[in-house]
Each structure stands twice: as structure tokens, then as C-alpha cells.
Residue, then its C-alpha position, 0 to 999 in steps of 0.5 A: m492280305s486281309q487285316p487280322r482282328i486284334a484283341m488288345i489287352a490293357p493292364p487293369w490300372f488306368e483308362l486308355p488314354p491315361s490322363a497323367y501317369g501310364g506309359i503302357e496305356a499311352m503306348a497301347g492307346d496310340l497303337i490302337e489309334q494308328l491301327a484303326l486308321r489302317g482299317v484293323d478290326l480292334t477290341l480293347v479289353g481294359v477298365g473304366r471308359n474307352g478313349t480309343p476308336a476300338d470296340f471296348v470290353p471293360t473288366y472293371d467299370t472304374p480304373n484301379e489307380d488306387r490299387l496299382g500293383q495289387v494282386l486281385p485286380e490283376v488276376t481278376h482281369a486275367a481270369e475274365l479273359t477266357d470268356i471275353i476272348e471266346k466271344i470276341d474271337p480275334d485272330v491275334v491277342h496282343d497282351h500288355s498285362l502281367a497276369g493275362p498271358l497265363m490264360a494264353r495256353g490252349r488258345s486257338m489263336p496266337t498271343v503276342l506279349t509286349a514285355h514292358g518290364p524287366v525280363n531278367g530275374e524272377m520275371g525271366r523265370y515267369y516268361r520262361g514258364l509261359g514257354d511258346s504259349v506267347q510270342l514275346v516282343a521286346v521294347s529295346d535291344a538292351q532288354r532282349r540282350l538280358a534274356p536272349d533265350l526267351n521266345w522272342v518274335g521281334t523288337v519294337h521300340n515304343a513310340v508316340r504321336v510326335d505331331r501331338f507334342p509341342f515343339r519349342e526352340d527357345k528353352e527356359d533355364y531349368a532342367l526337368f525330371l519327369g517320372r515317379a518317386c522310387v529308387e530306380k529313377g534316380i531323383p537324388q542323382a538328378i538333384a545332385a547333378a543339377r545343383r553341381a551344374g548350377i541349374h534349377l531343377k523341376i521335379a514332376a513325379k508320380c507319388r501316390e503309392p505308400e512305397e512312393k510316399a515313404y521314399f519321398e519322405r525318406e530320400i527326396a524331401p530332405l534334398l528339396g530347397p533352393g534350386v530344386e522345385w517339387l511339382g508333384e504329378a503332372d497331367r498330360a497338358r502340364k507334362a507337355e508344357l514342362l517338356q517343351s520349355a526345359r533345357c533338358l530332361v534328366f534321366p538318371v535311371s539306376w536299373e536296366e530300364p527296358f524303355g523310357i518313353v519320356m525320353v522320346e516325349a522330350m525329344a519330340c518337344g525338341t528337348p535333349v535328354v541327359g541320362f545314365r548309361r543304363g538299359s535302353v538309354p544309349e539306344v534311344v539317345t544319340h550321344g552328342r546329337t539328341g543328348y548325352v549318355c553319362d556314367d556318373v553324377e559328375g558327367l551328368a552335371d557337365a552334360i546339363g551345362r552343355v545341352g545348349e550346344l545341341s539343336p532342338h530341331d535335331c531332337r525333333r527330327e530324330a523323334e520323327l524318324r525313329f520313334d513315331v507311332e506309324m513305325m511302331a504300328d508297321r512293325y506290330a502289323r508285320i509281327y501279327q502276320s508273322v505269328l498267324 
């Protein structure tokens, strides 16, 4: 069976691969790289410069990092897709953006849409409005269970190139929070748990947007002090350094997060994850083997104190067996064939 030609639509915010924050972009970049190794004909529609082996069509010459979440970059990016897709003439469009799928209806080729965010509430209403013009892929079973009636065609866990993450068996005595400054990520809960456990906490978090800065000043800054270290946003090299050295990653999300790729990145470094029982956490973390799944701050504190009982080799091995990019590429390749 011949390989289909794929048009990969990235969001309009960050280059691929991203230099720091950008989980969707990192996942899409890894997927492109792995598919290209298999001889798949790929064209990336994105912004800025192209750091992938795919052919490239930019809608913006520079990324829109400073406009993240604004309406105009999203809809402008989407509006240009009709002409771009017509010129590329792919067999399948694989869209990772928010507004891009609005252009799918009426296309001759199928559109596969990875649902990277929530699928309940208003987002569920949006996906229902798209109907059968898109073939939805969930990033976790937990996400899919929230809206089982949507036009799902498969579930594919996000993944990483495990061999690119540095493994370290001997850990330093600090816990790590890695994410962004917002209420859903649970930084105050991470601070409370680390202090209760008597373990130093390092916080590496994206804090660029006005809402993030306001949240930091209001909720996080007053909690900083002895035992809690604010590092700001970490680039890829710094992130790998922090992940491999930490005794654990603390992931106290307060919403049904579809998939936290940072959990997989930690495991790839041999670092266990302690998190709340929300969203995909119980699906990613094997309780008592690669981390602990907790129900409250007290349980989180206890888990931070007990992670020394877990094997860094088990964490790395499970990342290799369950969350390596080769498996993700295999599953998407099967989905492309199934929708044709």
C-alpha cells in the first residue's frame, strides 16, 4: 500500500520544534520527523521557520508567541488553508489547530483532527458542530470518555523521542513543577505539598501572557520563599536538565487535562511523577511503579516523600514501551489509512 501524502497543520503560535513552551508543536514536530523517516510525503503549514524535514508553507513569517490565544492569528491562519491545501493536494489533512477545521467541510480529502484540549462544555459543542467533516483523534481514553458521542476515529497517546531525553539514576533532593502559571496547573498545591514533605520545590513555568502574570502576582508570588524557588520559563536544554535531576515531577492539575506530555518527558528521564487523580494522570502514571496518583495535598506530600522507593529504570522503560514516538507514528499511519 502506497504512503499517503499528508498536510500537517500546526497552530499559528510557535515554530516547530518549539524552543521552550509548546507541547502541541513538540508533538507535531516529532510526528513529522518519524513519518518522514518512513518515506511519507509531508508538508507542514505553520509559522516562522521550519525545523522539520517536511516541506513548509508559512502563513506568518514570524511566530505569534506574543499574541498567544488571540483571535486574529488563529482565523487568519485558518482562512489561508483553502488555497494552501488546494495547491498541496494531499491525500489527508492532519490538523492540530483550533480554527483550521472550520475549513474542512467540502474538501475532497479527509481531515484528521487531534483534539489537544478539552472536549466537554463549549469545546464539545464546537466539535459537534464540525460533524463528520473531521475525523477526531483523542489523546487519551480519559478525554474520549468526556464526550463519547463525538466523531472519534481513534485514540493515540502523545509521545516523545525517548532516546533524546537524558536518563539519570541518581537524583538531587528537589521536586519539580514544570508547566505554566494558571489555576488549572495547581502551583499553590505543589508548593503546599512540597513544604509539607520538607522537600525543596523548583518551579519552572511559562508566565508571559497578561492572565498568567496576574495569576503569578496574585496567587504564586506570596507563596515564594524558603524551600520554594521560582525559575521562570525553561528552554528545552534547561527543561531536560531539571527533569533528569529532580527526585520527582509534581503534577497537581485541577482539571480533566487530556494529556500532560511533561509526565512522559519526566519518565523518559527516569523521574517519577506524582499527581492528582484528574484527566489522563491515572492513564499515564502507573501507581507504585512510575509514580503515585493522589487525591489531595496530604497524599501528594506523602508521595513526594516516598518516590525514593521507585526505580528510575522502571520509569524510563515504561516511557520506551508506552510513549515513544514510533508507536505514535504507527497509530497515526493506521488512522490515515482507515480514513482514506
